[in-house]
N, C-alpha and C positions, 0 to 999 in steps of 0.2 A: 095630281100627277097622272099622266095618261098610262093606262095599263094595257094598251093594245100591243100585242107582240109585233116585233119587227124582224125582218129577215136579215141575214148577214149583209146581203147586197144593200138593203135599205140603210143599215148602220154605216156602211162605207160611204153611201151617198150623203147621209146626214152629217157625218164628220167632215166630208169635203165641203158641203155647203156652209157649215159653221166656220171652218178655216177661212173660206173665201169671204164670209160676211164679217166675222169678228176677229179672226186670228191674223190678219194681214197676209200671211203666207205660211207655208209649211216650214218647220225647221228642216235643215238638211237631213239626209238619211242617217248619217253617222250620229248626229245629235239625237234624232228620234230613237235610234238603237240604244243609245246610252240612257235616254229617258225611259225606254221600255225596261231596261235592266234595273233602273232605280225603282220603277213601279213594282216589278217582281219582288225586289227586296222588301218593299213596304208590305206586300202581301205576306211574305215569309215572316216578317216581324209579327203580324197579327196572328198568323197560324201558330207560331212558336208560343205565343201567350195564351191563345185559346185552346189549342190541342196539345201543346207540348208542356214542358215543365216550368216554363217561365210564367211570371204573372204580369198583368198590365201595370205600367207605371202610372202615377197620378197624371191625369190629363189625356192618357192614351184611350183610344176608342176601339171597341170591337166592331170594325167596319169592313168586314170581309167583302160585302157587296160593293162598296165604294172602290176598294182596291182592285177587285176583279174588273169592274167597269173601267177603271183607269187603264188597266192593261189592254182591254179590248179597244179602247179609244186609240191608244198609241199604235197598236197593231193595225188598226184601220188606217191610220195615217201612213204607216210604212207601206201597207198594201197599195193605197191610193198613189203614193208617189213613185212606186216601183212598177206599177201596172199589173199588180196581182189581183185577180178576182178571187176573193177568199171563199166564196160559195163554191166555185169550181174546184179550187185547191182542196177544200175540205172534203168534197165528194170523192176526189181522187185519193186522198189520204185514207178515208174510210174504206174505200174499195181495196186499197193496198193492204191495209191492216186486216181486213176481213179475209182476203185471200191468203195472206202470210200466216195469220194466227187463228184460222178457223178451228183448229183442234188443239193448238199449242197450250192455251191457258186451261182448257178443259182437262188436258192430260198432265198438268203440272201438279204433282202431289203437294207442293208447297202451298198451293191455294185452297186446299181442302180443309 
């Protein structure tokens, strides 16, 4: 498996190329939103078993990496089909959070 890091932009491009090569077409946006919700639920299941009080059932796997990657995949699909550049959106989000929360968390006594 290739260990070369990829950018978010490259991930979006690779997902788009895969869809065009193997996936026939994108599912519609509403279907992909539902699939994203399903994938988040699968991650929640693993988290509840690994870090929460539940235990793994026979046949279940501790596959956090796979579930997170599935979420990223569907998010890239949604971004591609709605024209969102996730790299730029993430930069803006980071800037917004930094401006808004520069001191907020440092001054939160609950976090000490």
